[in-house]
Residue frames as a rotation matrix with the C-alpha (Angstrom) as fourth column:
MET 1
0.953 0.205 -0.224 -39.20
-0.257 0.150 -0.955 -20.49
-0.162 0.967 0.196 11.83
THR 2
0.127 -0.907 0.401 -36.26
0.081 0.413 0.907 -22.58
-0.989 -0.083 0.126 10.53
ASP 3
0.041 -0.148 0.988 -36.93
0.958 0.288 0.004 -22.90
-0.285 0.946 0.153 6.89
GLY 4
-0.577 -0.317 -0.752 -36.01
0.084 -0.940 0.331 -19.94
-0.812 0.128 0.569 4.73
LYS 5
0.457 0.755 0.470 -38.39
0.743 -0.033 -0.669 -18.40
-0.490 0.655 -0.576 2.19
LEU 6
-0.770 -0.632 0.087 -36.71
0.539 -0.570 0.620 -16.37
-0.343 0.524 0.779 -0.72
LEU 7
0.242 0.867 -0.436 -38.98
0.427 -0.499 -0.754 -13.38
-0.871 -0.004 -0.491 -1.49
VAL 8
0.479 -0.139 -0.866 -37.04
-0.699 -0.658 -0.281 -12.25
-0.531 0.740 -0.413 -4.59
LYS 9
0.933 -0.209 0.292 -35.27
0.327 0.831 -0.451 -14.00
-0.148 0.516 0.844 -7.39
ASP 10
-0.002 -0.999 0.046 -31.66
0.605 0.035 0.796 -14.25
-0.796 0.029 0.604 -8.37
LYS 11
-0.691 -0.479 0.541 -30.52
0.721 -0.407 0.560 -11.41
-0.048 0.777 0.627 -10.48
ASP 12
0.494 0.868 0.052 -33.48
0.834 -0.489 0.256 -9.20
0.248 -0.083 -0.965 -9.28
ILE 13
-0.552 -0.564 0.614 -32.67
0.197 -0.804 -0.561 -5.48
0.810 -0.189 0.555 -8.75
VAL 14
0.341 0.577 -0.743 -33.37
0.877 0.090 0.472 -4.70
0.339 -0.812 -0.475 -5.13
VAL 15
0.186 -0.114 0.976 -33.42
-0.020 -0.994 -0.112 -1.44
0.982 0.001 -0.187 -3.11
PRO 16
-0.866 -0.466 0.181 -32.18
-0.193 -0.022 -0.981 -0.39
0.461 -0.885 -0.071 0.43
GLY 17
-0.592 0.596 0.542 -34.67
-0.715 -0.078 -0.695 -1.78
-0.372 -0.799 0.472 3.04
GLU 18
0.116 0.682 -0.722 -36.14
-0.896 0.385 0.220 -4.40
0.428 0.622 0.656 0.79
VAL 19
0.133 -0.002 0.991 -36.82
-0.658 0.748 0.090 -7.80
-0.741 -0.664 0.098 2.53
LEU 20
-0.343 -0.433 -0.834 -35.05
-0.910 0.374 0.180 -10.42
0.234 0.820 -0.522 0.47
ALA 21
-0.381 0.115 -0.918 -35.79
0.036 0.993 0.110 -13.53
0.924 0.009 -0.382 2.64
SER 22
0.225 0.471 0.853 -37.60
-0.899 -0.237 0.369 -14.65
0.376 -0.849 0.370 5.68
GLY 23
0.999 0.034 -0.036 -36.84
-0.019 0.930 0.366 -17.42
0.046 -0.365 0.930 8.13
MET 24
0.516 -0.840 0.170 -33.38
-0.568 -0.187 0.801 -18.64
-0.641 -0.510 -0.573 9.12
GLY 25
0.645 -0.150 0.749 -32.56
0.450 0.867 -0.215 -20.64
-0.617 0.476 0.627 5.99
TYR 26
0.600 -0.518 0.609 -30.66
0.507 -0.343 -0.791 -18.06
0.619 0.784 0.057 4.18
LEU 27
0.206 -0.662 -0.720 -27.55
0.867 -0.218 0.448 -16.17
-0.454 -0.717 0.529 5.31
PRO 28
0.958 0.219 -0.183 -26.80
0.102 -0.861 -0.498 -12.50
-0.267 0.458 -0.848 4.71
GLY 29
0.094 -0.955 0.280 -23.62
0.980 0.138 0.142 -11.71
-0.174 0.261 0.949 2.65
HIS 30
-0.817 -0.520 -0.249 -22.23
0.458 -0.848 0.268 -8.43
-0.351 0.105 0.931 1.18
GLY 31
-0.898 0.396 0.189 -24.73
-0.164 -0.703 0.692 -5.76
0.407 0.591 0.697 0.74
THR 32
0.139 0.949 -0.284 -27.37
-0.045 0.292 0.955 -7.36
0.989 -0.120 0.083 3.04
TYR 33
-0.832 -0.470 0.295 -27.95
-0.391 0.118 -0.913 -7.81
0.394 -0.875 -0.282 6.74
ARG 34
-0.387 0.702 -0.598 -30.33
0.625 0.677 0.389 -9.76
0.678 -0.223 -0.700 9.11
ASP 35
-0.691 0.339 0.639 -32.92
-0.644 -0.689 -0.332 -8.13
0.328 -0.641 0.694 11.14
ASN 36
-0.034 0.481 0.876 -34.50
-0.735 0.582 -0.348 -10.91
-0.677 -0.656 0.334 13.40
ASP 37
-0.088 -0.099 0.991 -35.65
0.306 0.944 0.121 -13.54
-0.948 0.314 -0.053 10.96
LYS 38
0.921 0.388 0.040 -35.52
0.188 -0.352 -0.917 -11.34
-0.341 0.852 -0.397 7.91
ILE 39
-0.306 -0.946 0.109 -32.60
0.723 -0.156 0.672 -10.65
-0.619 0.285 0.732 5.49
ILE 40
0.744 0.582 -0.328 -32.73
0.394 -0.778 -0.489 -7.06
-0.540 0.235 -0.808 4.13
ALA 41
0.254 -0.682 0.686 -30.80
0.894 -0.106 -0.435 -5.25
0.369 0.724 0.582 1.38
ASN 42
0.337 -0.140 -0.931 -28.78
0.625 -0.706 0.333 -2.27
-0.704 -0.694 -0.151 2.51
ARG 43
-0.539 -0.501 -0.677 -27.92
-0.243 -0.678 0.694 -0.89
-0.807 0.538 0.244 -1.03
LEU 44
0.708 0.608 -0.359 -29.50
-0.531 0.124 -0.838 -0.67
-0.465 0.784 0.410 -4.47
GLY 45
-0.476 -0.867 -0.150 -27.98
-0.790 0.346 0.507 -3.49
-0.388 0.360 -0.849 -6.35
LEU 46
0.111 0.353 -0.929 -28.35
-0.694 0.697 0.182 -6.88
0.712 0.624 0.323 -8.26
LEU 47
0.492 0.181 0.852 -29.23
-0.791 0.502 0.350 -9.69
-0.364 -0.846 0.390 -5.98
THR 48
-0.177 -0.524 -0.833 -26.98
-0.663 0.689 -0.292 -12.79
0.727 0.500 -0.470 -6.19
VAL 49
0.687 0.350 0.637 -28.00
-0.705 0.535 0.466 -16.07
-0.178 -0.769 0.614 -4.57
ASP 50
-0.236 -0.894 -0.380 -24.89
-0.775 0.410 -0.482 -18.07
0.587 0.181 -0.789 -3.79
GLY 51
-0.718 0.074 -0.692 -26.25
0.362 0.889 -0.280 -21.26
0.595 -0.452 -0.665 -2.30
LYS 52
0.312 0.819 -0.482 -27.88
0.893 -0.080 0.443 -20.03
0.324 -0.569 -0.756 0.84
VAL 53
-0.395 -0.480 -0.783 -25.98
0.668 -0.735 0.113 -16.71
-0.630 -0.478 0.612 0.95
LEU 54
0.578 0.634 0.515 -27.60
0.816 -0.458 -0.353 -13.65
0.012 0.624 -0.781 -0.39
LYS 55
-0.432 -0.761 -0.484 -25.42
0.634 -0.638 0.437 -10.79
-0.641 -0.118 0.758 -1.64
THR 56
0.797 0.601 0.068 -26.02
0.436 -0.493 -0.753 -7.60
-0.419 0.630 -0.654 -3.58
VAL 57
-0.328 -0.898 0.294 -23.59
0.907 -0.212 0.364 -6.17
-0.265 0.386 0.884 -6.20
PRO 58
-0.106 0.292 -0.950 -23.87
0.249 -0.918 -0.310 -2.40
-0.963 -0.269 0.024 -6.41
LEU 59
0.514 0.290 0.807 -25.29
0.831 0.062 -0.552 -1.13
-0.211 0.955 -0.209 -9.55
ALA 60
0.950 -0.219 -0.224 -23.53
-0.253 -0.958 -0.132 2.19
-0.186 0.182 -0.966 -9.32
GLY 61
0.728 -0.684 0.046 -20.28
0.403 0.372 -0.836 2.06
0.555 0.627 0.546 -11.18
ARG 62
-0.026 -0.871 -0.490 -16.76
0.999 -0.014 -0.029 3.21
0.018 -0.491 0.871 -10.17
TYR 63
0.043 -0.106 -0.993 -15.75
0.366 -0.924 0.114 6.73
-0.930 -0.368 -0.001 -9.43
MET 64
0.415 0.039 0.909 -16.35
0.874 -0.293 -0.387 9.14
0.251 0.955 -0.156 -12.43
PRO 65
-0.598 -0.738 -0.313 -13.88
0.779 -0.627 -0.012 12.07
-0.187 -0.251 0.950 -12.37
LYS 66
0.591 0.757 0.279 -15.46
0.788 -0.615 -0.001 15.47
0.171 0.221 -0.960 -11.88
ARG 67
-0.171 -0.685 0.709 -13.71
0.295 -0.722 -0.626 18.95
0.940 0.102 0.325 -12.16
ASN 68
-0.037 -0.110 0.993 -12.69
-0.694 -0.712 -0.104 20.36
0.719 -0.693 -0.050 -8.72
ASP 69
0.959 0.243 -0.147 -12.75
-0.057 0.670 0.740 17.09
0.278 -0.701 0.657 -6.97
VAL 70
0.078 -0.948 0.308 -9.83
-0.970 -0.144 -0.197 16.33
0.231 -0.283 -0.931 -4.77
ILE 71
0.898 0.243 -0.366 -8.64
-0.310 0.941 -0.135 12.89
0.312 0.234 0.921 -5.24
ILE 72
0.143 -0.920 0.366 -5.66
-0.555 0.232 0.799 10.58
-0.820 -0.317 -0.477 -4.32
GLY 73
0.890 0.027 -0.455 -4.08
-0.429 0.386 -0.817 9.31
0.154 0.922 0.355 -7.49
LYS 74
0.520 -0.721 0.458 -1.21
0.110 0.589 0.801 6.70
-0.847 -0.366 0.385 -7.97
VAL 75
0.125 -0.531 -0.838 1.60
-0.890 -0.433 0.142 7.40
-0.439 0.728 -0.527 -10.28
ILE 76
0.555 0.125 0.823 1.52
0.052 0.981 -0.184 4.74
-0.830 0.145 0.538 -13.02
ASP 77
0.465 -0.498 0.732 3.57
0.882 0.191 -0.430 6.27
0.075 0.846 0.528 -15.77
ILE 78
0.127 -0.457 -0.880 6.18
0.311 -0.824 0.473 8.90
-0.942 -0.334 0.038 -16.21
LEU 79
0.709 0.307 0.635 5.66
0.690 -0.116 -0.715 10.92
-0.146 0.945 -0.293 -19.48
MET 80
-0.334 -0.710 0.620 7.71
0.839 -0.524 -0.148 13.52
0.430 0.471 0.771 -21.33
SER 81
-0.369 0.388 0.845 5.17
-0.068 -0.918 0.391 16.12
0.927 0.087 0.365 -20.23
GLY 82
-0.125 0.290 0.949 4.42
-0.946 -0.322 -0.026 14.95
0.298 -0.901 0.315 -16.75
TRP 83
-0.933 -0.177 0.315 2.94
-0.299 0.866 -0.401 11.91
-0.202 -0.468 -0.860 -14.86
ARG 84
-0.239 0.874 -0.423 0.00
-0.428 0.297 0.854 9.54
0.872 0.385 0.303 -15.50
LEU 85
-0.821 0.009 0.571 -2.08
-0.565 0.132 -0.814 8.79
-0.083 -0.991 -0.103 -12.43
ASP 86
-0.609 0.650 -0.455 -4.57
0.483 0.759 0.437 5.96
0.629 0.047 -0.776 -11.64
THR 87
-0.700 0.421 0.577 -7.67
-0.563 -0.822 -0.084 7.67
0.439 -0.383 0.813 -10.36
ASN 88
-0.879 0.413 0.241 -9.56
0.142 0.707 -0.693 4.62
-0.456 -0.575 -0.680 -9.23
SER 89
0.337 0.903 -0.265 -11.93
-0.420 -0.107 -0.901 5.08
-0.842 0.415 0.344 -12.23
PRO 90
0.671 -0.060 0.739 -11.97
0.597 0.635 -0.491 3.81
-0.440 0.771 0.461 -15.79
TYR 91
0.823 -0.230 0.519 -10.13
0.302 -0.597 -0.743 6.95
0.481 0.768 -0.423 -16.75
SER 92
0.027 -0.901 -0.434 -6.44
1.000 0.017 0.025 7.86
-0.015 -0.434 0.901 -15.90
ALA 93
0.938 0.290 -0.191 -5.31
0.281 -0.957 -0.074 11.40
-0.204 0.016 -0.979 -15.24
VAL 94
0.121 -0.933 0.338 -2.27
0.808 -0.105 -0.580 13.56
0.577 0.343 0.741 -16.36
LEU 95
0.730 -0.110 -0.675 -0.42
0.442 -0.678 0.588 15.73
-0.522 -0.727 -0.446 -13.94
PRO 96
0.766 -0.357 0.534 1.35
0.381 -0.417 -0.825 18.24
0.517 0.836 -0.184 -16.24
LEU 97
-0.213 -0.956 -0.201 4.80
0.849 -0.079 -0.523 19.59
0.484 -0.282 0.829 -15.50
LYS 98
-0.603 -0.036 0.797 3.37
-0.021 -0.998 -0.061 23.03
0.797 -0.053 0.601 -14.95
ASP 99
0.413 0.857 0.310 0.81
-0.516 -0.060 0.855 21.67
0.751 -0.512 0.417 -12.35
ALA 100
0.384 -0.275 -0.882 3.38
0.510 0.859 -0.047 19.51
0.770 -0.431 0.470 -10.40
SER 101
-0.021 -0.570 -0.821 5.22
0.985 -0.155 0.082 22.19
-0.173 -0.807 0.565 -8.46
PHE 102
0.839 0.280 -0.467 5.34
0.294 -0.955 -0.045 25.90
-0.458 -0.100 -0.883 -7.77
SER 103
0.021 -0.940 -0.341 9.00
-0.364 -0.325 0.873 25.84
-0.931 0.106 -0.349 -8.89
TYR 104
0.352 -0.001 -0.936 9.99
-0.929 -0.128 -0.349 25.74
-0.119 0.992 -0.046 -12.55
ILE 105
0.237 -0.397 0.887 10.69
0.080 0.918 0.390 22.10
-0.968 -0.022 0.249 -13.91
ALA 106
-0.221 -0.485 -0.846 12.80
-0.826 -0.368 0.427 22.25
-0.518 0.794 -0.319 -16.97
LYS 107
0.818 0.428 -0.384 12.08
-0.575 0.627 -0.526 20.02
0.016 0.651 0.759 -19.93
GLY 108
0.390 -0.618 -0.683 14.16
-0.136 0.695 -0.706 16.91
0.911 0.368 0.187 -19.78
ALA 109
-0.251 -0.387 0.887 14.59
-0.921 -0.188 -0.342 17.15
0.299 -0.903 -0.309 -16.10
ASP 110
-0.840 -0.046 -0.540 14.64
0.135 0.947 -0.291 13.89
0.525 -0.317 -0.789 -14.05
LEU 111
-0.088 0.929 0.359 10.91
-0.554 -0.345 0.758 13.70
0.828 -0.133 0.545 -13.23
THR 112
0.306 0.240 -0.921 11.50
0.480 0.797 0.367 10.98
0.823 -0.554 0.128 -10.61
ARG 113
-0.829 -0.537 -0.154 13.08
0.418 -0.415 -0.808 13.58
0.370 -0.734 0.569 -8.32
TYR 114
-0.644 0.675 0.360 9.46
-0.718 -0.695 0.018 14.92
0.263 -0.247 0.933 -7.95
PHE 115
0.346 0.815 0.464 7.17
-0.819 0.504 -0.273 11.85
-0.457 -0.286 0.843 -8.26
GLU 116
-0.764 -0.630 -0.138 8.09
-0.628 0.678 0.382 8.25
-0.147 0.379 -0.914 -8.78
LEU 117
-0.297 0.668 -0.683 6.14
-0.336 0.596 0.729 5.32
0.894 0.446 0.047 -10.00
ASP 118
-0.058 0.536 -0.842 3.63
0.667 0.648 0.367 4.01
0.743 -0.541 -0.395 -7.34
ASP 119
-0.960 -0.226 -0.164 3.71
0.275 -0.664 -0.696 7.22
0.049 -0.713 0.700 -5.45
TYR 120
0.033 0.999 -0.035 0.35
0.992 -0.028 0.123 8.49
0.122 -0.039 -0.992 -4.08
VAL 121
-0.933 -0.332 0.135 -0.46
0.341 -0.939 0.041 12.16
0.113 0.084 0.990 -4.68
VAL 122
0.024 0.939 -0.343 -3.35
0.720 -0.254 -0.646 14.31
-0.694 -0.232 -0.682 -3.42
VAL 123
-0.949 -0.288 0.126 -4.41
0.277 -0.579 0.767 16.32
-0.148 0.763 0.630 -6.47
LYS 124
-0.129 0.916 -0.379 -7.37
-0.124 -0.394 -0.911 18.39
-0.984 -0.070 0.164 -7.68
ILE 125
-0.123 0.226 0.966 -9.13
0.917 0.399 0.023 17.70
-0.380 0.889 -0.256 -11.05
THR 126
-0.562 -0.076 -0.824 -8.77
-0.016 -0.995 0.103 20.80
-0.827 0.071 0.557 -13.20
SER 127
-0.250 0.523 -0.815 -10.45
-0.951 -0.292 0.105 19.57
-0.183 0.801 0.570 -16.33
VAL 128
-0.471 0.160 0.868 -12.38
0.152 0.983 -0.099 16.63
-0.869 0.085 -0.487 -17.70
THR 129
-0.766 0.125 -0.631 -13.03
-0.628 -0.355 0.693 16.64
-0.137 0.927 0.350 -21.51
SER 130
0.348 0.918 -0.193 -16.05
-0.913 0.284 -0.293 15.08
-0.214 0.278 0.937 -23.24
GLN 131
0.372 -0.286 -0.883 -13.60
-0.442 0.782 -0.440 12.34
0.816 0.553 0.165 -24.26
LYS 132
0.997 0.034 -0.072 -12.78
0.050 0.438 0.898 11.71
0.062 -0.899 0.434 -20.53
LEU 133
0.010 -1.000 0.016 -9.32
0.564 -0.008 -0.826 13.17
0.826 0.017 0.563 -20.70
VAL 134
0.917 0.317 -0.240 -8.54
0.361 -0.408 0.839 14.24
0.168 -0.856 -0.489 -17.13
ASP 135
-0.110 -0.958 0.264 -5.98
0.271 -0.284 -0.920 16.72
0.956 -0.029 0.291 -16.00
VAL 136
0.751 0.260 -0.608 -5.00
0.630 -0.001 0.777 17.35
0.201 -0.966 -0.165 -12.38
THR 137
0.246 -0.712 0.658 -2.90
-0.239 -0.702 -0.671 19.79
0.939 0.008 -0.343 -10.34
CYS 138
0.252 -0.225 -0.941 -0.79
0.882 0.454 0.128 19.42
0.399 -0.862 0.313 -7.30
LYS 139
-0.803 -0.470 0.366 -0.50
0.328 -0.861 -0.388 23.32
0.498 -0.192 0.846 -6.83
GLY 140
-0.013 0.775 0.632 -2.75
-0.436 -0.573 0.694 24.43
0.900 -0.267 0.345 -3.95
PRO 141
-0.287 -0.092 0.953 -3.59
-0.956 -0.033 -0.291 24.04
0.058 -0.995 -0.079 -0.30
GLY 142
0.325 0.487 0.811 -3.67
-0.661 0.730 -0.174 20.39
-0.677 -0.479 0.559 0.80
LEU 143
0.971 0.046 -0.234 -2.15
-0.228 0.471 -0.852 19.10
0.072 0.881 0.468 -2.47
TYR 144
0.129 -0.955 0.266 1.00
-0.985 -0.092 0.147 17.03
-0.116 -0.281 -0.953 -1.94
LYS 145
-0.082 -0.278 -0.957 2.86
-0.317 0.918 -0.239 13.74
0.945 0.284 -0.164 -2.41
LEU 146
0.793 0.424 0.438 2.02
-0.566 0.245 0.787 11.40
0.227 -0.872 0.434 0.42
LYS 147
-0.309 -0.878 -0.365 4.78
-0.482 0.475 -0.736 9.76
0.820 -0.052 -0.570 2.53
GLY 148
-0.992 -0.112 0.063 4.44
-0.117 0.583 -0.804 6.84
0.053 -0.805 -0.592 4.92
GLY 149
-0.294 0.939 0.178 1.07
-0.783 -0.130 -0.608 5.81
-0.548 -0.318 0.774 6.28
ARG 150
-0.755 0.167 0.634 -1.24
0.351 0.920 0.176 3.23
-0.553 0.355 -0.753 4.62
ILE 151
-0.730 0.506 -0.460 -3.60
-0.684 -0.535 0.496 3.45
0.005 0.677 0.736 1.79
ILE 152
-0.630 0.640 0.440 -7.23
0.434 0.759 -0.485 1.88
-0.644 -0.114 -0.756 1.75
GLN 153
-0.936 0.350 -0.025 -9.93
-0.149 -0.331 0.932 1.96
0.318 0.877 0.362 -0.73
VAL 154
-0.633 0.774 -0.023 -13.51
0.192 0.128 -0.973 2.74
-0.750 -0.621 -0.229 0.23
ASN 155
-0.181 0.710 0.681 -16.73
0.973 0.231 0.018 2.88
-0.144 0.665 -0.732 -1.64
THR 156
-0.893 -0.271 0.359 -16.99
0.361 -0.907 0.214 6.28
0.267 0.321 0.909 -3.34
HIS 157
-0.083 0.951 0.296 -20.69
0.156 -0.281 0.947 6.50
0.984 0.125 -0.125 -2.53
LYS 158
0.576 0.226 -0.786 -19.76
0.754 0.224 0.617 6.28
0.316 -0.948 -0.041 1.19
VAL 159
-0.447 -0.858 0.253 -17.20
0.731 -0.514 -0.450 9.10
0.516 -0.016 0.857 1.03
PRO 160
-0.230 0.346 0.910 -19.66
-0.275 -0.920 0.280 11.76
0.934 -0.185 0.306 2.34
ARG 161
0.835 0.549 -0.044 -20.70
-0.130 0.273 0.953 9.63
0.535 -0.790 0.299 5.35
ILE 162
0.419 -0.776 -0.471 -17.11
0.878 0.479 -0.009 8.85
0.233 -0.410 0.882 6.24
ILE 163
-0.611 -0.627 0.483 -16.28
0.466 -0.778 -0.421 12.50
0.640 -0.032 0.768 6.21
GLY 164
-0.191 0.564 -0.803 -19.39
0.959 -0.068 -0.276 13.43
-0.210 -0.823 -0.528 7.96
LYS 165
0.733 0.461 0.500 -21.18
0.570 -0.818 -0.081 16.86
0.372 0.344 -0.862 7.91
LYS 166
0.767 -0.494 0.409 -18.64
-0.495 -0.862 -0.111 19.67
0.408 -0.117 -0.906 8.05
GLY 167
-0.085 -0.917 -0.389 -15.98
-0.380 0.391 -0.839 16.92
0.921 0.077 -0.381 8.33
SER 168
0.325 0.263 0.908 -17.46
-0.929 -0.093 0.359 15.80
0.179 -0.960 0.214 11.82
MET 169
0.984 0.180 0.005 -16.86
-0.178 0.970 0.165 12.12
0.025 -0.163 0.986 11.39
VAL 170
0.361 -0.927 -0.104 -13.22
0.462 0.275 -0.843 12.26
0.810 0.256 0.528 10.30
SER 171
0.024 -0.308 0.951 -12.69
-0.584 -0.777 -0.237 14.83
0.812 -0.550 -0.198 13.10
LEU 172
0.765 0.417 0.490 -13.91
-0.643 0.465 0.608 12.21
0.026 -0.781 0.624 15.57
ILE 173
0.930 -0.357 -0.085 -11.55
0.337 0.922 -0.188 9.71
0.146 0.146 0.978 14.39
LYS 174
0.168 -0.880 0.445 -8.63
0.183 -0.415 -0.891 12.06
0.969 0.231 0.091 14.23
LYS 175
0.253 -0.036 0.967 -9.24
-0.785 -0.592 0.184 13.22
0.565 -0.805 -0.178 17.75
ALA 176
0.909 0.226 0.350 -9.34
-0.391 0.754 0.528 9.62
-0.145 -0.617 0.774 19.04
THR 177
0.754 -0.600 0.268 -6.21
0.620 0.784 0.012 8.25
-0.218 0.157 0.963 17.17
ASP 178
0.367 -0.629 -0.686 -4.15
-0.280 -0.778 0.563 11.43
-0.887 -0.014 -0.462 16.48
CYS 179
-0.238 -0.473 0.848 -3.85
0.726 0.494 0.479 10.09
-0.645 0.730 0.226 12.87
LYS 180
-0.584 0.024 -0.811 -3.76
-0.460 -0.833 0.307 12.04
-0.668 0.553 0.498 9.78
ILE 181
-0.289 0.519 0.805 -6.53
0.594 0.756 -0.274 11.17
-0.751 0.399 -0.526 7.41
ILE 182
-0.600 0.197 -0.776 -7.26
-0.665 -0.662 0.346 12.21
-0.446 0.723 0.528 3.81
VAL 183
-0.072 0.703 0.708 -10.34
0.350 0.682 -0.642 10.91
-0.934 0.201 -0.295 2.19
GLY 184
-0.926 -0.209 -0.316 -10.21
-0.163 -0.532 0.831 11.40
-0.342 0.820 0.459 -1.60
GLN 185
0.003 0.956 -0.293 -13.56
-0.839 -0.157 -0.521 11.88
-0.545 0.247 0.801 -3.53
ASN 186
0.086 0.070 -0.994 -12.44
-0.815 0.578 -0.030 8.84
0.572 0.813 0.107 -5.52
GLY 187
0.902 0.338 -0.271 -12.47
-0.191 0.872 0.451 6.47
0.388 -0.355 0.851 -2.53
ILE 188
0.189 -0.911 -0.367 -8.82
0.557 0.407 -0.724 6.25
0.809 -0.068 0.584 -2.08
THR 189
0.858 0.317 0.404 -7.95
-0.165 -0.574 0.802 7.03
0.486 -0.755 -0.441 1.52
TRP 190
-0.103 -0.988 -0.112 -4.69
0.136 0.098 -0.986 7.79
0.985 -0.116 0.124 3.40
VAL 191
0.941 0.321 0.106 -4.15
-0.094 -0.051 0.994 7.11
0.324 -0.946 -0.018 6.99
ASN 192
-0.021 -0.999 -0.032 -0.92
0.209 0.027 -0.978 7.97
0.978 -0.027 0.208 8.73
GLY 193
0.464 0.075 0.883 -0.06
-0.728 -0.535 0.428 7.66
0.505 -0.841 -0.194 12.50
GLU 194
-0.400 -0.517 0.757 1.16
-0.802 0.597 -0.016 5.18
-0.443 -0.614 -0.653 15.18
PRO 195
-0.822 0.043 -0.569 0.69
-0.340 0.763 0.549 1.74
0.457 0.645 -0.612 13.72
GLU 196
-0.764 0.608 -0.219 -1.85
0.632 0.632 -0.448 0.54
-0.134 -0.481 -0.867 16.26
MET 197
-0.387 0.560 -0.733 -3.70
-0.038 -0.804 -0.594 3.83
-0.921 -0.202 0.332 15.77
GLU 198
-0.646 0.046 -0.762 -3.66
-0.761 -0.118 0.638 3.32
-0.060 0.992 0.111 12.03
VAL 199
-0.909 0.313 -0.276 -5.41
0.231 0.929 0.291 -0.10
0.347 0.200 -0.916 12.55
ILE 200
-0.541 0.678 -0.497 -7.98
0.537 -0.175 -0.825 1.50
-0.647 -0.713 -0.270 14.80
THR 201
-0.435 0.241 -0.868 -8.65
-0.522 -0.853 0.025 4.22
-0.734 0.464 0.496 12.17
VAL 202
-0.814 0.111 -0.571 -8.98
-0.503 0.356 0.787 1.78
0.291 0.928 -0.234 9.28
ASN 203
-0.839 0.466 -0.282 -11.40
0.524 0.830 -0.188 -0.33
0.147 -0.306 -0.941 11.30
ALA 204
-0.342 0.708 -0.618 -13.52
0.228 -0.575 -0.786 2.80
-0.912 -0.409 0.035 12.28
ILE 205
-0.562 0.101 -0.821 -13.60
-0.718 -0.551 0.424 3.78
-0.410 0.828 0.382 8.53
LYS 206
-0.897 0.178 -0.405 -14.66
-0.112 0.794 0.597 0.27
0.428 0.581 -0.693 7.47
MET 207
-0.608 0.739 -0.290 -17.40
0.701 0.328 -0.633 0.20
-0.373 -0.588 -0.718 10.11
ILE 208
-0.270 0.538 -0.798 -18.87
-0.266 -0.839 -0.475 3.59
-0.925 0.084 0.370 8.69
GLU 209
-0.659 0.035 -0.752 -18.66
-0.752 -0.014 0.658 2.25
0.012 0.999 0.035 5.17
GLU 210
-0.849 0.352 -0.394 -20.45
0.226 0.916 0.332 -1.04
0.477 0.193 -0.857 6.08
GLN 211
-0.336 0.775 -0.535 -23.00
0.917 0.139 -0.375 0.44
-0.216 -0.616 -0.757 8.41
SER 212
-0.984 -0.173 0.038 -23.59
0.177 -0.969 0.173 3.85
0.007 0.177 0.984 6.78
HIS 213
-0.406 0.907 0.111 -27.34
-0.002 -0.123 0.992 3.04
0.914 0.403 0.052 6.52
ILE 214
-0.043 0.303 -0.952 -27.69
0.900 0.425 0.095 2.57
0.433 -0.853 -0.291 10.30
SER 215
0.455 0.194 0.869 -28.94
-0.112 -0.956 0.272 5.39
0.883 -0.221 -0.413 12.45
GLY 216
0.937 -0.234 0.260 -27.06
-0.288 -0.091 0.953 6.26
-0.199 -0.968 -0.153 15.50
LEU 217
0.706 -0.706 -0.058 -23.72
0.491 0.546 -0.679 5.40
0.511 0.450 0.732 13.62
THR 218
0.169 -0.699 0.695 -21.86
-0.377 -0.698 -0.609 8.27
0.911 -0.159 -0.381 15.18
ASP 219
0.477 0.058 0.877 -22.51
-0.878 -0.024 0.479 6.94
0.049 -0.998 0.039 18.62
LYS 220
0.983 -0.078 0.167 -21.33
0.090 0.994 -0.063 3.38
-0.161 0.077 0.984 17.64
VAL 221
0.380 -0.902 0.206 -18.13
0.435 -0.023 -0.900 4.72
0.816 0.432 0.384 16.14
GLN 222
0.201 -0.313 0.928 -17.53
-0.710 -0.700 -0.083 6.97
0.675 -0.642 -0.363 19.15
ALA 223
0.800 0.267 0.537 -18.14
-0.578 0.582 0.572 3.87
-0.160 -0.768 0.620 21.41
TYR 224
0.879 -0.462 0.113 -15.59
0.470 0.805 -0.362 1.82
0.076 0.371 0.925 19.44
LEU 225
0.280 -0.818 0.502 -12.99
0.076 -0.503 -0.861 4.48
0.957 0.279 -0.078 19.46
GLU 226
0.270 -0.155 0.950 -13.24
-0.893 -0.409 0.187 5.10
0.360 -0.899 -0.249 23.14
LYS 227
0.903 0.096 0.420 -13.05
-0.309 0.823 0.477 1.34
-0.299 -0.560 0.773 23.86
THR 228
0.756 -0.642 0.126 -10.08
0.597 0.599 -0.533 0.63
0.267 0.479 0.836 21.60
THR 229
0.011 -0.761 0.648 -8.00
0.092 -0.645 -0.759 3.91
0.996 0.068 0.063 22.43
GLY 230
-0.150 -0.064 -0.987 -8.98
0.972 0.173 -0.159 4.12
0.181 -0.983 0.036 26.07
LYS 231
-0.978 -0.207 0.001 -9.74
0.205 -0.968 -0.148 7.83
0.031 -0.145 0.989 25.59
LYS 232
-0.050 0.957 -0.285 -12.86
0.742 -0.155 -0.652 9.72
-0.668 -0.244 -0.703 26.46
ILE 233
-0.756 -0.289 0.587 -13.77
0.647 -0.466 0.604 11.75
0.099 0.836 0.539 23.37
GLU 234
-0.023 0.750 -0.661 -15.59
0.536 -0.549 -0.642 15.01
-0.844 -0.369 -0.389 23.86
ILE 235
-0.962 -0.271 -0.032 -16.65
0.075 -0.377 0.923 16.29
-0.262 0.886 0.383 20.42
LYS 236
-0.034 0.944 -0.327 -19.79
-0.399 -0.313 -0.862 17.83
-0.917 0.101 0.387 18.96
ILE 237
-0.878 -0.343 0.335 -20.97
0.138 0.488 0.862 15.65
-0.459 0.802 -0.381 16.13
GLU 238
-0.080 0.888 -0.452 -23.75
-0.843 -0.302 -0.445 16.40
-0.532 0.345 0.773 13.52
GLU 239
-0.190 0.191 0.963 -25.32
0.252 0.958 -0.141 13.15
-0.949 0.216 -0.230 12.11
């Protein structure tokens, strides 16, 4: 079969597993994949027909801050009372002086000594008001300013898959690459290691993000890591 038949309409809402087209006349784009002569949606989204390319735009919005989430924020403003962070959401957060350090920070101190513009910081959300005013803290285990490495952004809805059950997927990548990895609940992810291992780590994370719907994903990721690093990885993984 060479001609393509579109089974849904442009701007239809489609669900994962829904067949969008049959035949070879259409091409899969973002949010879709080909299975033999069918194109199938891999996420809940709005179908966009762009010529012969079928894409889905996710319906779910950006990250919404929640109390106790650990996120990676970017310093975008230095205030009298602390720092304002981009949270990769429609709402910025404030890191107050009292929550920036265990040591006392005097009023009027040079706050750039602690955090400068464009610094990335691992923080925990302490409160979200009904008006979506967000406060965060940098006081606690695993909360600190990030140095070196590279920052990537992943779909927040794929964060649990990237982390894996009990941290199993991230552990697999860490073991293979010796990279430090922090995946914020807001989708901002930090990778730090040898440059070539950072690239392998980022590629593995993107593979998980793009193929999170596929069964046997752990085996695929492990095979990719073993091939690219030349290491045999012995680790118990829970899918």
